N, C-alpha and C positions, 0 to 999 in steps of 0.2 A: 753592495755589489760584490761579486766574486772576482778573484784575481788569478792571473796565470803565475804559477810559482815554479822555482827550480826545485830539484829533489831535496836540497838541504832546508828549503823553506816550506815544505808541505804542511807544516803546522799552522801556516797562515791561511790555508784553504777555507773558504766560507767566512772569512773574517770581515767582509764588508769594507767600508771606507777606511776604518782603522787598520785593517790588514794591509791595505794599499800603502797607507802612511808609514807603517812599521817597516814594510819592505823597502820603501823609498828612502828612509832616513839613514844617514851615515852614522853608524854606531861605533866607529873605530875609536873616536876620542872619548867615548863615554866610559864609565866604570865597568860596563858589561863587555866591552871589546866587540870585534866584528860579529855580525849576526850568525855567520856559519860556524862560530866557535862557541855559541851559547850551549849550556848544558841541556840535556834532555829534560830535566825537571822543569827548567824555565820555559822551554818550548811547549811542554805539555800544559803547564799552567796557563800560558798565553793562549793556547788553542782553546782551552776550556772557557776562558774569559770571552774571547772573540765570538765563539759559537753559542754563548748563552743568550737566551731571549730576555733575560733580566738585566737591568743596569749593573754592570760589574767592573771592578778594576783590580789590578794586581800591582803591589809594590815589591820590588826585588832588591835584595842586598841591604847592607846597613845604611846606604844612602837613600833607601826607599824610592828607587827609580820607578816611575809610574807607567803603567799600561792600562788601557781601558777599551771597552767595546763601543759600538755605535749607539747602543741604548743608553750608555752613560753620558754621552756627549752633551745632551740638553741640560744636564744637571750642572755643567761647568759654566753656563752662560757665555761670557766672552773670554773666559780663561783658556789657556792652552796647557795641557797636562802631559802629553806624550813625551817620555824621555826626561822629564823634569823630576826633581825631588818632591815627594808627596808633602814634605814639610813646607817647601816653598810654594807649592800650588795652593795649599789651604793654610797659609801662615796665619791669617786672621782668626782661624778656628783651631789652631794647634793646641791652645790651652785645654780645649774640650776633647778633641779627638786624638791628640798626641799620646797621652797616657794609655789610651785604649790600644792604639797601634803598637806602642812599645811592648805592652803585655802580650799582644798576639805574636810579635816577633820573638818574644821570650818563650813562646810555645803555648800560651793560654788563649783558647778561643773565647769569643764573647758574642752576645746578642743584645741589642738595644732596640726598644720600640718607642717611636715618637720622641726621640732625643732632641731637645732644643739646641740649635746651633746658630750663631750669628755669622753669616758669610757675606762676602762682597763679590758677587758674580758679575755684576753690571756696573761696578765702579762706586757703589754706595752700600752701606750696611743694610742687611735685611734679616729679620727674624725668620728662621726656617725650622722645620722639623723633619727628621729622617728616622726610618727604621732600617737597621743594617746588622749584618753579622761579619765579624772579623775572624778568619781562620788561618792558622799558620800553615805554610806550604813547605814541605821538607825537600831537601836536595838529595843527591845520590849518596851522600854520606850519612843521611839521617838527621842532619842538623837543619834548623829552620832557615830556609833560603829566602822566604818572602811571606807576604800576607795577601790572602784572597778575600775580597769583600763583595758581597751582594747588597745593594742599597736601593731603597725606595724613598722618594720624597713624599712626606705625609702632611706637608704644610696646609694644604687645602682641607684635608680631613680634620686636622686638629683645630683649625680656625672655625670650621663648620660646627664641630662639637662644642667648642667654647661658646659660640653664639647661641647654640641651642640651649646650653646650660644656663646662659645668662637669661634667655627668655623664660626658661622654666623657673629660675629663681625669681624673676620679676613676677611671673604668674603666681608663684607661691606667696610672695609678699602681698600681691593684690588680693588673692583669695583670703589671706589671713585678715587683711584690713576690712574687707567686705563682711566677713563673718563677725568681726568685732563690732562694726557699726550696726549690723543687723540685730545684734543682741540687745541694743539699747533702744530700739524703736518699738512702737506699740505693736501688739500681736494682731490687731484688726487691719493692719495695712500690709500689703505684700512687701517683703523685705527688699527684693530687687527693685521694685518700683521706687522705693524711697532712697536707696543708697546708690543707685546707678548714676554714674557721671554722664551717661548718654541720655539725651532727651527721649522721653517716651510719651506718646499721645494716643488718644482715640478721638475720631472725628466722624461726623455724620454727613454723608453725601446729600441727604434730604434737606438738612438745615444749612449745610455749608459752614458749620461751626465745630470747634473742638468740644467734645463732651467732657473730657478730663485731660489734665496734663500732670506730669510728675514734677517733683521739686527741682530736678535738673533743668526743666524748661524755664522756671523762674530764675534759676541761677545763671543760665546761659543768656537769656533774652531780657531779663528784668521785669517781665510781665507776671503778675500774680495769677493764680489759677482762675480767680473770679474775672479778672480783666481778659485773660486769654479765651475764656469760654463764653464771654458775653458779646463778642464781635465776630463777624465772618472771618474765617482764617485767611482769606485772600487779602484782608486789610493789613495783615502782618507780613505779606510777601513784598520783597524789594520791588519797587515800581518797574524797573527794566526787565524783571523776570516774570511778571504776571502773565504775559501772553504764553510763555513756555509752560508755566505751571498749569494754566487752563487747558492746554493741549494734553498734558499728562494726566489731568483729572479725568479726561475722556478715556484714557487708557485704563485707569483704575476702575472707572465705572463699567468698563467692558469685562472686568474680572481679572485683568493681568496685573501682577505685582510690579513694583519698581524696586530695583536694587542699585545701591550706590548712586542715587540720583542727587546731583549737586545743585544747590540753589542758594539764594541769599534770603535771610529772614531779618526783618527790622528789629533792632533793639529799642527798648523803651527810651534810651537816652538820645535816639535819633540816628545812631550809627547802625551798622548791619553786621551780621555774622554769616560766614560761609558754613554750610552744614551739608553732610552727606546722609541722605535719607534711604531707609529701607521701609517700604510701605506695602502692606498686604491687605487687599480688600476681602471683607467677609460679609456678604449681603450688602446692606447699605452703610455698613460701618467700615472705617479705615483704621487699621492699627499701624502706627509708625514708630520707628526708632531712628533717631538722628544723632550724629556725632559732629561736634564742633571741629571743623577742619581749618579754621581761620589761621591758626599758627602754622599749620602744615603748608597752606597756600603761600604764606609769606616766606617760609623756609625754602620751598620749591623755587619761588621767584628769586630768592637770594642766591641759591646755588646756580640757577640758570644764567644769571647775569653777573656772577662773581668775577668772571674774566674781565669784563669791561670795568667793573668797580676797582679791581686790583691793579689795573694798568693805567688808571687815570693819573693825572698830574698831582702834585702835592696839594693843590687846592681841593681836589676831590677826596683827599684822605680824611677830610672832616666829615664825610658821609657816615663813617663808622669804622670801628676797629673790631677785628674778629679774634677770638681766642685761639691759642695755638692748636687745640684739639679740633675745633671747627675748621681751622686753616688746612689741616691735613686732609680732612674729608673733602673740602672744596677743591684742593689741588688734584686729588684722585678723580673727582667727578669731572674736572676740566680736562684731565688727560684723556678720559674715555670720550668726552665730547669732541675733542680735537681729532682723535683717531676716527671717530664716526663721521665727522665732517669731511675729513680727507677721503675716506672711503666713498662717501656720497658724491663728492665732486668727481672722483674718478669714474664712478658708475654713470654719472650724468655725462661725462666726457665721452664714454663709449657709446651711449645711446643718443649722442648728439643733441642733448637737451640742456647743456650747461649754458649759463648766461655769459656770453663773450663780450669783450670790450675791444672791438677791432680798431687798429690804427694803421696808418701807412708806414711801413717799416722797410729798411734795407737789411736783408738777412745777413749780409757780410758783417755789418756793424754789430748785429746781435751776436754772431758767432765770436767776433773779436772780444766783445765785452765779457763773454763767458769763458774765454780761453784759460784764465788762471784757475777757475773752478773746475774745469774739465781736466786740466793737468793734475790737480790735486786729487780729483776723484779717481783718475786712472791709476795713479801710483807710480813708483819709480821703475817698475819692470816693464812698463808699457810706453812705447813711443807714440806721441800724439802729433799728427800731421794735419795741416789744413791746405786745401786747394780751392781758392776762392776766385770765382770769375770776376774779371776786372770791372766790367760795366754791367753789373748785375741789375736786373729790373727790380722795381719796387713791388711789394705785395701787400694786400690788406688782410690783416689777421690780428688776433690777440697776442701781443708780444710776450706776456707772461705765460700763456699756454704754449707758445712756440718754445720758449726757454725750458719749460717743464718737459715738453716732448723731446727736445734735444738732449737734455740731461738724462732722461729715461733711456734713450737709445745708447748714450755713452756708458751708462752703468751696465746695461745688458752686454755691451761689447766688452767692457772690462771683465765682467764675470765669466765671459766665454774664453778668456785668455788667462787662466790661473798661473801659467808658467811664463807670462809675458808675451809681447807681440807688438803689433802696430795698429793704432786706432786712427782712422782717417775721416776727416769731415770735409765734404766738398759742397760747393754751390755752383749752379750753372743755369743758364737760360735755355729753355727747350720750347719747341712748338709741336703740339700734338695734333696730328691729322685725324681724319675720320677713321681710317683703318686702324691706326694706333690706339685711338680712344676706345674702340670697341673691345680691345683686349682687357681694359680695366672696367668694364661694365658701364656704370653710369657717369664716367668721366667725360666731360664735354670737350670737343675739339677746341683748341685755342693755345694761348701762350701761358707758360707756367714757369715759376721759379722752383728749382729742385734743390732740396737740402738732403744730402746723402751722408749716412754714417756707416762705415764699413770696418771690419776687423779681420784679423788673421787667426781667429780662434778655432774652437772645436767644430763649429758649424752645426747644422741640424739636418736630420733626415727630412724627406719630402713630406711625410705625414705630420711631423712636428711643426715644420714651417707652415703648413696649411692651417694649423690650429693656433699659431702664435698670437693672432689678434683676438682670439676668443677670451672673453672675460673669465678670470679665475683660473685660466690654464697656465701652468708653470711647470718647468722641469727642475726647478730648484728644490733643495731639501725642505722639509716641513719647517715653517717658521722663518724662512729666509726670503720669502717673496709672496706678494698677494695675488699675482697673476693679473694685475690690472694695469701695469705700466704700458705694455704695448697696446692694449685695448684703448687706453686713453689717447695714445698717439694716433691710432686709427680714427677714433671718434672725432678728435680735434681736426685732423686733416679733412675728413668728410664734411664736418660742419662748416669748415672754412671754404667749402666749394672745391676742394682738391681731392687728393687720393694718397694712400700710403700702401707700400708693398714691401715684401721681404723676399730675397733670393739667398739661398744657402745650400751648401753641400757639406757633408761630414768631412772634417779634416781640412777644409778649404775656406773656412770663415763664412761670414754673413754680411750681406749688403741690405741695409734698411733705407728706404727712400721715401721722402715726403714731397708731393707736388702741390704747390700752392698757386692759385691764379694770379697772373700779373695784374697789377693795378696801375694804370697810367696816371690818373688824377682822382682826387676825391670828389670833385664836382659838388662841393658844399654838402656832401652827405654825412660827414662827420666833423668833429671839432679838430682842426689841424693844429691847434696850439699845443705846444709841448707842455706836459704836466710838470709844474715846479717840483723840485725835490722836497720830500716830506719833511726832512730835517730842518729846512729853512723856512717852511710855511707855518705861520701861526695865525690863530683866529684873532680878529680885532673886534673889540666890543662896540657898543653904541650902534648896533644894527638890529634889524627886526627879522626874525626867522619864523617860518611856519613848519611845525612837525606834524605829519599825518601818519598814524599807524594804528591799526585796530587792536594791537596788543598793548594794554595799558602799562605794563611793566617796562617794556622797551621804550615806549613813548616817554614815560616818567624819567628814565635814566638819561635819555637824550636831552630832554627839557632841562633837567638839573645841570647837565654838563654845559649847555650853552648859556644858561643863566649865570653860572659861575664865571663864564668868560665875559660877562657884561652884556649879553644879548637880551633884548626884549623878545619873548617867545610866545607865539600863538600855537595852540595844539588842537587836534581834532582826531576822532576815531575813524572817520571815513571821508570820502570825497565830498559828499553832499553837505556834511557838517562843516567841512573846511570852506566850501564855497559860500555858505551863509556867513561865516565869520569874516571872510575876505570882502564881502559886500560892504561891511562897515569899516574897512581898513584902508587907510590912505597910503601907507608906506610898507613895502615889503622888499627885503634885500636878498633873501634866499628861501627856496622851498625844498624841504627834505620829506620825501614820501615813500612809503612802502609801495611796491608794485601791486601786490595781491591784497586789494581792499574789498570789503564786502559791499553789498547793497547797490550793485549795478554799475559802478564806475571804478575802474582800476586807477593805479597811481599814474600810469603814462597818460591816460585820458585826462586826468585831473591836471597834469602838468601842461598839456596842450590848451586846456580851457583857461588856466591861470595866465598863460602867456599871451592870450588874446588881450589881456589888460596890461600886463607887464611883458612886452615882447622879448626883452633881453634878460629876463630874470634867470639867474643861475638856479639849476635844478639838480638835486642829488637823488637818484632813484636807488632804493635799497631793496634787496630781495633775499629770501632764504632758500630759494630753489630756482630751477630754470623756468622762466616765464615764457615758454615757447609760444603759447597762444597770444601773448601780448607783444613780446619783442620780435618774434619771427626772425631772430638773428640779424635784424636790421641795424645799420649804424645809427647812432644817436645824433640828434641835431646839435649844433654848436651851443656850448654852455650847458649841456645836459650830460651828466656823468652817471656811472653805475657803480654801486658798491655791494658786494655779495656777502651775506651773512654766512657763518659767524665772523664778526670783525671786532678788533680791539678798539678801545676808545682813542688810542693814539692814531690808529688807521683812520677812524672816522674824522678826528680833528684835522689830520693832515689832508685828507681828501677834500673836506669842506673848505679849508683854508686855501688850498690850491684852486678850487673851483671859483671862490669869491675873488681871489686875487687875479 
């Protein structure tokens, strides 16, 4: 953004955010002296840096006092460079860049491309690559007064090229090996047919049999060519996959190819292999190439559930140890997963499709419990005040979502007061009449608990305030906000039967208000028992649990966890299978079921059916997304709790222990 400058500071014109910061900083105590006494050469160099479209910085004087433009700011990460010594800012990289900077200050320009540098921009070392030029800048006397640098981070490019070279090297090794093996085979057989590690087949639609298979078929599945071609190929299909394979045979018979079609093939030893097929029909013949993806399936499963495995107790450590290299990849994958999960939950909140766990709460108590967190979030320059109504009504909502909404509003208020101010949290009882309700669209007349967060910050214009609840809308700089915080607040309030609104004026601050319906009593609609603290709840063995989930890997992890806790565990892939098993079961202490089950019965319906036999059975419902069609935002019956994926093993254990206790 541009700034208004005095005549001596015209060199900052067009300097954006950094121009503002340079003008605002007190330079009297620095080695450069007051800004209006700076030499023309320094001002000219700073003007060039600030107005450059490329990431640029300037170091001035023997102390290398730093200046940079807005384009350079993202390269700093969490570092602050303005006015500080360049040596201090990049101290961890000084062994690499220091000699280059010293040469430039001695009058020798230089250029480096893709220079490897280890930096700590976010509190930890990271290998980066930069292309940059250092040029001496001379003062009025002709001596070198400073260093001008234009820099581009090339880390992504270097890493991409490295990966490409690795792939090319791997391909060269593969091609060399294939050529070597091909030379030793008989000339009457096609070389690729024999040396390929992928399965290759030819089959007849008319006979339903393989006409020939390559050696990789035998190597992968154990069946010799004679055995494979003497029986219908459907005999080699995994039983549970036969119906799907039959359907796809009709697709092939119609002349359409199959690409990356995944199915299971029986091995001669009785096990099975996952394979990915590419099959092309030609007349009544089918030509297929298949790749064994069993190991990839297992690796994908391991990565997907690594978080749960890594967070299990010491008893779960016996499941397996991961190497350091694989550990790094797992942590990176988990980081992406957690960020994607957080984004998904916020989008669900805005669309009012998140799975809520409503409880009867007193908003005053919730605000009081968050006071310390809000004080620390606001920071020392912001005064935090609370004005809580003495006899506040109770409201029915998800306390975790209300905490998240309140924290989002507090953070927005803090960000609107960069120079300090007052953040106020208020609660009050209000009655909304017919005329007043009409102002808020679909808000129903009635009694509401109001939670208000106000600030004395910069405020918003009318058009910005109108769009404040829109998803992905943000006025913050790139990388400093997702634009989903306020939209989550709005979605939570609406899904809870209430309303959220914002009133703001530029220079006069902002008032954000949530209205949540008053709840007089629960009337047996939800479990009124308080949830025990997770840290004091532990699973007790010698009990019987039923795990129902259509994803085998998730089911397997939960089964292993409970068995290590001493539980007898029954498991099923859908509701109908679970009911068959329970028909022969005399004892059941807890039911854990995914909500989204296939084959006609969901987890909530299963829970209701099971409770006809065990009326007080504890039930834990788990879900990976908002089950609006199933839950309809209704409160759960007593003894029935909800846990949203993704969750850690500690969270699962604590939730289950609390439910059983």
